[in-house]
C-alpha positions as a printed NumPy array, in Angstrom:
array([[78.079,  8.194, 20.604],
       [75.429,  6.141, 18.661],
       [71.677,  6.873, 19.158],
       [68.62 ,  4.573, 18.55 ],
       [65.787,  6.166, 16.309],
       [63.942,  6.258, 19.787],
       [66.516,  7.865, 21.615],
       [66.928, 10.484, 18.738],
       [63.116, 11.162, 18.248],
       [63.34 , 12.087, 22.148],
       [66.303, 14.211, 21.761],
       [64.656, 15.863, 19.151],
       [63.083, 18.476, 21.752],
       [63.965, 20.12 , 25.103],
       [61.059, 20.756, 27.929],
       [61.553, 22.758, 31.067],
       [59.539, 24.636, 33.308],
       [59.931, 26.953, 36.514],
       [57.455, 28.447, 38.823],
       [57.606, 32.059, 39.047],
       [56.08 , 34.714, 41.665],
       [54.5  , 36.825, 39.459],
       [51.378, 37.583, 37.759],
       [50.445, 35.776, 34.329],
       [50.269, 39.359, 32.592],
       [53.944, 40.148, 34.087],
       [55.196, 37.029, 32.535],
       [53.289, 37.405, 29.102],
       [54.803, 40.758, 28.817],
       [58.247, 38.795, 28.681],
       [57.661, 36.086, 26.853],
       [56.13 , 37.728, 23.803],
       [59.367, 39.761, 23.446],
       [60.923, 37.536, 20.31 ],
       [64.029, 36.251, 21.475],
       [64.128, 37.657, 25.106],
       [66.27 , 34.557, 25.722],
       [69.109, 36.071, 23.688],
       [71.307, 37.153, 26.703],
       [74.084, 36.502, 29.001],
       [71.804, 35.093, 31.639],
       [70.132, 37.842, 32.329],
       [67.247, 39.542, 30.567],
       [67.844, 42.995, 28.509],
       [65.493, 45.71 , 29.608],
       [66.123, 47.139, 26.308],
       [67.469, 44.891, 23.572],
       [68.344, 45.881, 20.326],
       [65.471, 44.492, 18.044],
       [64.286, 45.487, 14.757],
       [61.573, 44.427, 12.425],
       [62.039, 43.123,  8.871],
       [59.816, 42.296,  6.329],
       [60.458, 38.77 ,  4.895],
       [59.928, 38.067,  1.118],
       [56.38 , 36.399,  1.868],
       [55.616, 39.385,  3.652],
       [55.751, 38.146,  7.118],
       [57.445, 40.099,  9.819],
       [60.791, 39.16 , 11.077],
       [61.996, 40.042, 14.553],
       [65.914, 40.406, 14.467],
       [67.56 , 40.757, 17.93 ],
       [71.141, 41.892, 17.798],
       [73.002, 41.09 , 21.088],
       [76.294, 42.886, 21.635],
       [78.742, 39.858, 22.071],
       [76.603, 36.901, 20.55 ],
       [75.355, 38.611, 17.227],
       [72.145, 38.633, 15.435],
       [69.277, 36.264, 15.85 ],
       [66.102, 36.274, 13.81 ],
       [62.623, 34.997, 14.983],
       [59.241, 34.613, 13.194],
       [55.905, 35.016, 15.429],
       [54.138, 31.661, 14.761],
       [50.871, 32.219, 17.337],
       [49.98 , 34.352, 20.75 ],
       [47.418, 33.445, 22.748],
       [47.496, 36.05 , 25.71 ],
       [48.178, 35.349, 28.678],
       [48.712, 31.575, 28.111],
       [50.491, 30.491, 24.985],
       [53.366, 32.117, 22.719],
       [55.306, 30.19 , 19.549],
       [58.188, 31.455, 17.737],
       [60.32 , 29.699, 15.102],
       [64.099, 30.555, 15.163],
       [65.355, 31.598, 11.856],
       [68.93 , 32.751, 11.282],
       [71.519, 32.726, 14.006],
       [75.389, 33.402, 14.017],
       [76.02 , 29.861, 13.702],
       [73.276, 29.271, 10.974],
       [72.254, 31.   ,  8.13 ],
       [68.498, 31.931,  7.712],
       [66.684, 28.67 ,  7.842],
       [63.357, 27.5  ,  9.292],
       [64.953, 26.377, 12.804],
       [63.73 , 24.994, 15.892],
       [60.232, 26.339, 17.027],
       [60.081, 27.311, 20.681],
       [56.587, 27.155, 22.594],
       [55.629, 28.955, 26.068],
       [52.822, 28.186, 28.211],
       [51.876, 30.293, 31.402],
       [49.7  , 28.169, 33.578],
       [48.628, 30.2  , 37.007],
       [48.878, 28.096, 40.152],
       [46.151, 27.981, 42.799],
       [48.195, 29.397, 45.448],
       [49.491, 32.508, 43.375],
       [52.212, 32.999, 40.905],
       [52.434, 31.287, 37.628],
       [54.474, 27.949, 36.236],
       [56.031, 28.951, 32.658],
       [56.617, 26.069, 30.22 ],
       [58.849, 25.936, 27.374],
       [59.441, 23.367, 24.671],
       [61.934, 23.88 , 21.874],
       [61.565, 21.152, 19.107],
       [62.389, 20.329, 15.965],
       [66.357, 19.962, 16.163],
       [66.468, 17.041, 13.833],
       [65.572, 19.498, 11.051],
       [68.594, 21.435, 11.492],
       [70.856, 18.866, 10.046],
       [70.469, 15.237,  8.334],
       [73.876, 14.623, 10.545],
       [72.666, 13.901, 14.09 ],
       [76.102, 14.913, 15.572],
       [75.609, 18.565, 14.239],
       [71.858, 19.066, 15.412],
       [72.681, 17.204, 18.999],
       [75.744, 19.685, 19.556],
       [73.321, 22.685, 18.969],
       [70.615, 20.767, 21.108],
       [73.062, 20.394, 23.755],
       [73.896, 23.908, 24.239],
       [70.374, 25.03 , 24.069],
       [69.535, 22.1  , 26.739],
       [71.913, 23.851, 29.318],
       [70.756, 27.466, 27.931],
       [66.995, 27.071, 29.025],
       [68.173, 26.301, 32.733],
       [69.737, 29.684, 32.65 ],
       [67.199, 31.379, 30.843],
       [64.198, 30.217, 32.72 ],
       [66.1  , 31.6  , 36.089],
       [66.602, 34.828, 34.008],
       [62.698, 35.114, 33.309],
       [61.959, 33.983, 36.971],
       [64.238, 37.259, 38.076],
       [63.095, 39.518, 35.695],
       [59.281, 38.813, 36.289],
       [59.704, 38.549, 39.989],
       [61.5  , 42.018, 40.422],
       [58.843, 43.73 , 38.115],
       [55.822, 41.731, 40.147]])
């Protein structure tokens, strides 16, 4: 399928949101865990995570999933309890490169609970060939719906 430049620009990111019946603090404690969304549809209580130091001195969180492999993340910004941003680095399908950014926003709802928003962007930087990055985007597009439901279930069970 051939896309126009405008269509490719729009496809460069994924935006989703979900309402969660839990406090901003409960949701914050989840979303600040780098790679909490590396799972099979349910957030792991105790993920296999270690921290490495990159050549530039920054810390890299390495999350190892028993069936999906190893994923690397750099924390970009944390503004408790409203905003968290991370950069995907290496994944099992892609070596250590600057990957997409994943941003989360937590907004309190007047009637209680929060809205959790996610924006993953920068897919076009993964490859000069749109077919390659659109394929990775497609998997993540479906994945964010599943992961937001997993975040909801996890946070509400601990509310």
